[in-house]
C-alpha positions in Angstrom: -37.2 13.6 37.5 -34.8 16.4 37.3 -32.0 14.3 37.6 -33.0 11.8 35.1 -33.6 14.8 32.5 -30.0 16.0 33.5 -28.6 12.8 32.6 -30.5 12.3 29.5 -29.4 15.8 28.2 -25.8 15.1 29.0 -25.9 11.5 27.2 -27.5 13.5 24.1 -24.9 16.1 24.2 -22.0 13.5 24.4 -23.6 11.4 21.7 -23.8 14.4 19.2 -20.0 15.3 19.8 -18.9 12.0 19.5 -20.9 11.6 16.0 -19.4 15.2 15.2 -16.0 13.8 15.8 -16.4 10.7 13.8 -17.5 12.7 10.7 -14.8 15.2 11.3 -12.2 12.6 11.3 -13.8 10.7 8.2 -13.5 14.1 6.4 -10.1 14.6 7.1 -9.2 11.3 5.7 -10.8 11.4 2.6 -9.3 14.9 1.9 -5.9 13.3 2.7 -6.7 10.2 0.0 -8.1 12.7 -2.6 -5.0 14.8 -2.3 -2.7 11.8 -2.7 -4.7 10.8 -5.6 -4.6 13.9 -7.2 -1.0 14.0 -6.6 -0.5 10.6 -8.3 -2.7 11.3 -11.3 -0.6 14.7 -11.7 2.6 12.9 -11.7 1.1 10.2 -14.2 0.2 13.1 -16.3 3.5 14.6 -16.4 6.0 11.5 -16.4 5.5 10.8 -20.3 8.5 12.1 -22.5 9.0 13.0 -26.1 12.5 12.0 -26.3 13.8 10.0 -29.3 15.1 7.4 -27.0 14.4 5.3 -24.0 16.1 7.3 -21.0 15.4 4.4 -18.8 17.4 1.9 -20.9 19.8 4.6 -21.5 20.5 4.9 -17.9 21.5 1.1 -17.8 23.6 1.3 -20.9 25.4 4.7 -19.5 26.3 2.9 -16.2 27.5 -0.1 -17.8 29.7 1.6 -20.8 30.3 5.2 -19.9 30.0 5.7 -16.0 33.7 4.5 -15.7 34.9 7.6 -17.3 32.0 10.2 -17.5 29.5 11.6 -15.3 26.5 13.9 -16.1 27.1 17.1 -14.2 31.0 16.6 -13.5 34.2 16.2 -15.4 36.1 12.9 -14.6 38.4 11.2 -16.9 36.4 12.5 -19.6 33.8 15.3 -20.2 30.5 16.1 -18.4 27.8 14.4 -20.6 24.7 16.4 -19.5 22.9 17.8 -22.4 25.4 16.2 -25.0 22.6 16.0 -27.5 22.7 19.9 -27.6 26.5 20.2 -28.3 27.0 18.1 -31.0 24.8 16.4 -34.2 23.7 12.9 -33.5 25.5 11.6 -36.7 29.0 13.0 -35.1 28.1 11.1 -31.9 27.3 7.7 -33.6 30.8 8.4 -34.9 32.6 9.4 -32.4 31.3 6.8 -30.0 31.9 3.8 -32.6 35.3 4.9 -33.3 37.1 8.0 -31.9 40.5 7.5 -33.1 39.2 7.5 -36.5 37.6 11.1 -36.2 40.9 12.2 -34.5 42.9 10.9 -37.7 40.7 12.7 -40.0 41.5 16.0 -38.4 37.7 16.4 -37.2 37.9 19.8 -35.4 35.6 18.9 -32.4 37.4 15.3 -32.2 40.8 16.9 -31.9 39.8 19.7 -29.6 38.6 17.0 -27.2 41.6 14.9 -27.6 44.0 17.7 -26.8 41.7 19.1 -23.8 41.9 15.5 -22.1 45.7 15.1 -22.2 45.6 13.3 -25.5 43.6 10.4 -24.2 41.6 8.6 -26.8 38.1 7.5 -25.6 37.6 3.7 -25.8 35.6 2.7 -29.0 32.1 1.1 -28.4 31.4 -0.6 -31.9 28.8 -2.9 -29.9 26.5 -0.2 -29.3 23.8 0.3 -32.2 22.5 3.7 -32.9 19.3 3.1 -31.2 21.6 2.4 -28.1 23.4 5.4 -28.4 19.8 7.3 -28.8 18.9 5.8 -25.7 22.3 7.0 -24.0 21.5 10.7 -25.4 17.8 10.8 -24.1 19.1 9.7 -20.7 21.7 12.7 -20.8 19.1 15.2 -22.1 17.0 14.7 -18.9 17.0 17.7 -16.5 19.1 17.7 -13.5 17.2 16.6 -10.8 16.5 19.2 -7.8 17.9 18.5 -4.6 15.3 16.8 -2.1 13.7 19.1 0.6 14.1 17.6 4.1 11.0 17.2 5.5 10.2 19.4 8.6 9.8 17.8 11.7 9.0 20.6 14.3 5.2 19.6 14.2 4.3 23.4 13.9 5.2 24.4 10.0 3.4 23.3 7.1 2.2 24.4 3.6 -0.3 27.0 3.0 -2.1 24.9 0.3 -5.2 24.7 2.2 -4.5 21.9 4.6 -3.5 19.4 1.8 0.1 18.5 3.2 0.9 15.3 5.0 2.0 17.4 8.1 -1.1 19.5 8.5 -3.4 16.3 8.2 -1.5 14.7 10.7 -1.8 17.6 13.2 -5.5 17.6 12.6 -6.1 14.0 12.8 -3.8 13.9 16.5 -5.9 17.1 17.5 -9.4 15.0 16.7 -8.1 12.2 18.9 -7.3 14.2 21.7 -10.7 16.0 21.6 -12.2 12.3 21.5 -10.0 11.3 24.7 -11.1 14.6 26.1 -14.9 13.8 25.7 -14.5 10.3 27.2 -12.9 11.8 30.5 -16.0 14.2 30.4 -18.3 11.2 30.0 -17.0 9.3 33.0 -17.1 12.3 35.2 -20.8 12.7 34.3 -21.7 8.9 34.8 -19.6 9.2 38.1 -21.6 12.3 39.3 -24.8 10.5 38.1 -23.9 7.3 40.2 -23.3 9.5 43.5 -26.7 11.3 43.2 -28.4 8.0 42.7 -26.5 6.4 45.9 -27.1 9.5 47.9 -31.2 9.5 47.0 -31.2 5.9 47.9 -29.2 6.1 51.1 -26.4 4.1 50.3 -23.1 4.3 51.8 -20.2 5.1 49.5 -17.1 4.6 51.6 -16.4 2.5 54.7 -13.9 2.8 57.5 -10.9 0.3 56.7 -9.8 -1.8 59.9 -6.1 -0.9 61.0 -3.6 -3.4 59.9 0.2 -3.8 60.8 2.2 -2.0 58.0 4.1 -4.7 55.9 7.5 -3.7 56.8 7.0 -3.9 60.4 5.4 -7.4 59.9 8.4 -8.5 57.7 10.9 -7.5 60.2 9.3 -9.4 62.7 9.5 -12.6 60.8 13.1 -13.3 61.4 13.1 -16.3 58.9 12.1 -14.1 56.0 14.5 -11.7 56.7 17.3 -14.5 56.7 16.0 -16.1 53.4 15.7 -12.7 51.8 19.5 -11.5 52.9 20.7 -15.2 51.4 18.7 -14.5 48.3 20.2 -10.9 47.7 23.6 -11.7 48.4 23.3 -14.9 45.7 21.8 -12.3 43.3 24.3 -9.7 43.7 27.2 -12.2 43.4 25.8 -13.6 40.2 25.5 -9.9 38.7 28.9 -8.9 40.0 30.4 -12.1 38.2 28.6 -11.4 35.0 30.0 -7.8 35.0 33.7 -8.8 35.7 33.7 -11.4 33.1 32.6 -8.7 30.7 35.5 -6.4 31.2 37.7 -6.4 28.0 34.9 -8.2 26.1 33.7 -5.4 23.0 31.4 -7.6 21.3 29.1 -4.7 19.3 31.9 -2.4 19.4 31.0 0.0 16.8 32.9 3.4 16.7 32.5 6.2 14.4 35.0 6.6 11.9 36.7 10.0 10.6 35.4 8.8 6.8 32.4 6.8 6.7 33.2 3.5 5.1 30.2 1.2 4.1 31.1 -2.3 3.9 27.6 -3.0 2.7 28.4 -1.1 -0.6 32.0 -2.2 -1.3 31.9 -5.9 -0.1 28.1 -6.4 -0.5 26.8 -4.6 -3.4 29.8 -4.1 -5.5 31.1 -7.7 -4.3 35.0 -6.5 -3.7 37.1 -9.3 -2.2 38.1 -8.6 1.3 41.8 -9.4 0.6 41.8 -7.0 -2.1 41.8 -4.0 0.4 43.2 -6.2 3.5 45.9 -7.7 1.4 48.6 -8.3 4.0 46.0 -10.9 5.7 47.4 -13.5 3.4 51.0 -13.2 4.2 51.2 -11.6 7.7 50.0 -11.5 11.4 47.7 -8.3 10.9 45.2 -8.0 8.3 46.1 -4.0 8.2 44.3 -1.1 7.5 44.3 -0.2 3.5 46.2 2.9 2.6 44.2 5.6 0.9 46.0 4.7 -2.4 43.9 1.5 -2.5 40.9 3.7 -2.4 42.1 5.9 -5.1 42.2 2.9 -7.5 38.7 3.1 -7.8 37.8 6.7 -6.7 39.9 8.5 -9.1 37.0 8.0 -11.3 34.2 7.7 -8.7 33.5 10.9 -7.4 29.9 10.1 -6.7 27.5 7.1 -5.9 24.5 5.9 -7.6 21.3 7.3 -7.1 19.9 4.0 -5.8 22.7 3.6 -3.3 21.5 6.1 -0.7 19.4 5.0 2.1 16.9 7.0 4.2 19.8 7.3 7.0 22.6 7.8 4.9 21.2 9.6 1.5 23.2 9.7 -1.6 24.7 13.2 -0.8 26.1 11.9 2.3 28.1 9.4 0.5 29.4 11.9 -2.1 30.6 14.1 1.0 32.5 11.0 2.3 34.1 10.6 -0.8 35.1 14.3 -0.7 36.9 13.8 2.8 38.9 10.8 0.9 39.9 13.6 -1.6 41.1 16.0 0.7 42.8 13.4 2.9 45.0 12.1 -0.1 45.3 15.5 -2.0 43.1 14.9 -5.1 41.8 17.7 -7.2 38.9 16.1 -8.7 38.2 19.1 -11.1 41.7 18.9 -12.7 42.2 15.2 -12.1 45.6 15.7 -10.8 47.3 15.3 -7.1 47.9 18.6 -5.2 50.6 17.0 -2.8 48.5 18.6 0.3 47.7 15.2 2.3 46.2 14.8 5.7 46.3 11.7 8.0 43.3 10.0 8.6 43.1 8.6 12.1 41.0 5.4 11.9 39.8 3.9 15.0 40.7 0.3 15.4 37.9 -2.1 16.1 39.1 -5.4 16.8 41.9 -5.5 19.6 43.6 -8.5 21.4 45.6 -8.2 24.5 49.2 -7.9 24.2 49.9 -11.3 25.9 47.7 -13.0 23.1 49.3 -14.4 19.7 47.0 -14.5 16.5 48.2 -14.9 13.1 46.0 -13.7 10.1 48.2 -15.8 7.5 47.8 -19.3 9.4 44.2 -18.6 9.6 43.3 -17.3 6.2 46.2 -18.9 3.9 46.9 -22.1 5.4 43.8 -23.0 7.2 41.6 -21.4 4.6 39.0 -19.8 7.5 36.6 -17.2 5.7 36.7 -13.8 6.9 33.1 -13.8 7.8 33.7 -16.7 10.3 35.1 -14.4 12.9 34.0 -11.0 11.3 30.6 -12.0 10.6 28.5 -10.7 7.6 30.7 -7.6 6.9 29.1 -7.4 3.4 25.9 -6.4 5.0 27.1 -4.1 7.7 26.6 -0.5 6.7 29.0 0.5 10.0 31.6 -2.1 10.9 31.3 -3.5 14.5 33.1 -6.5 16.5 31.1 -9.6 15.7 32.6 -12.0 18.0 33.5 -11.5 21.6 37.2 -12.5 20.8 37.6 -14.1 24.4 39.6 -17.1 25.2 36.8 -19.6 25.5 35.6 -18.4 22.1 39.0 -19.3 20.5 39.5 -22.6 22.3 35.9 -23.7 21.3 37.0 -23.4 17.7 39.7 -24.9 18.0 38.0 -28.1 19.8 35.4 -28.1 16.9 37.0 -27.4 13.9 38.2 -30.2 11.7 41.3 -29.5 9.9 41.1 -29.7 6.3 44.0 -31.6 5.0 43.0 -32.6 1.4 45.1 -30.8 -0.7 46.6 -28.6 1.8 50.5 -28.8 1.4 51.1 -27.3 4.8 49.3 -30.0 6.6 50.3 -32.9 4.1 54.1 -32.1 4.6 53.8 -31.6 8.6 51.1 -34.1 9.8 50.6 -36.2 6.7 52.9 -38.9 7.9 51.6 -39.2 11.4 48.3 -38.7 10.5 47.0 -42.4 11.0 48.9 -42.3 14.2 46.9 -39.3 15.6 43.5 -40.9 14.0 44.4 -44.1 16.1 45.2 -42.0 19.3 41.8 -40.2 19.4 39.9 -42.9 17.9 38.5 -40.9 15.0 39.1 -40.1 11.1 39.1 -36.6 11.4 41.4 -34.3 13.5 40.6 -31.0 15.1 42.7 -28.2 15.7 42.9 -29.3 19.2 44.2 -32.9 18.3 47.0 -31.2 16.5 48.4 -28.9 19.4 46.0 -26.1 19.1 44.9 -26.1 22.6 48.5 -25.6 24.3 49.1 -22.7 26.0 52.3 -21.7 24.1 50.4 -21.5 20.7 48.6 -18.5 21.5 50.5 -16.8 24.6 54.1 -15.6 24.6 
């Protein structure tokens, strides 16, 4: 009777402990949900504004009309526009935006001062903007500057002293509760094991039996010569297979993704902004190589773009990261964004080349891009989606040959092929028994085409 009473008491204690654990976890999650609801309610309560215009629409109008020459908090081609509504009367702003040159000619003091401060550069007139549109833009510029985002602590031990309402503290409490639950389960299993052992001993049940001695498996394997021979042959074949695969990958750098001295996002430039590949890599049209763009190409746009838009940043690469990369560009090219002038103090940028071919292999970009009309993505992959550029294709001899065997030549409207192959097209088509001719049919598989 004592044993039964002991087991009943232990089970009861464990049941009460699990019930307390469940109630504790429910309380933690309810507190977290309550704090989130309170935070969202507070945010909703403070989100309203009493501005005369619509800041959201003003942001769109600012980005489409003003952002090329102005920033909110930084001088560019024109002055910084944060708080411009407090610096000038609204009627004056209407007149200035609609026709700045008229104000300058009329001798307006503020207009003349701005004109002289910015090297006698007149602001572009925007007669298409209504007074309501200008009110929206002013409302956007009058918004307070956003505070820099604080990086969340990940050390697991720090947290706010707000009574346990922060996400980090709640997470730690939940993890602690789960750990306590696992500990109680281990205790329960131990108690059950001990109870079963007592019952077995009371009823005279043996808990262990002697195992009969067997020959070790390695001795049995060694004594079987057939298995040894088969295993050795199998291991040799497997080793040869992996060795062949390893040596065939020597010099193949598919997926190569080096870190560049200045981070350049093809996702932003070629993807979000739709910049044509050949705008930066212009030599791909007329020469063997595509070329690495000079920093002057970058400055065609970045003279006036010293920071990226808020929505451009990602969790891995926030807005501040991209702005710092633009500052690296300015330092390398010798550009002082505060005075909008070149300093003459330049630095070389040691770009890391990604696509490399052996010295004995010949590849001509202009022949593929201009003559054949091959899209850049066919060899370089979806560069418009790549945050960090990588080698998309293996660039092996077999990969090139397969392309030459499978790709039909586009002869219609192509002066190069019409002049050199148009006269013998019918003869070649009859020779190969097909209407469409591949690059291989025109000699694209000859060794001398790609090797010196």
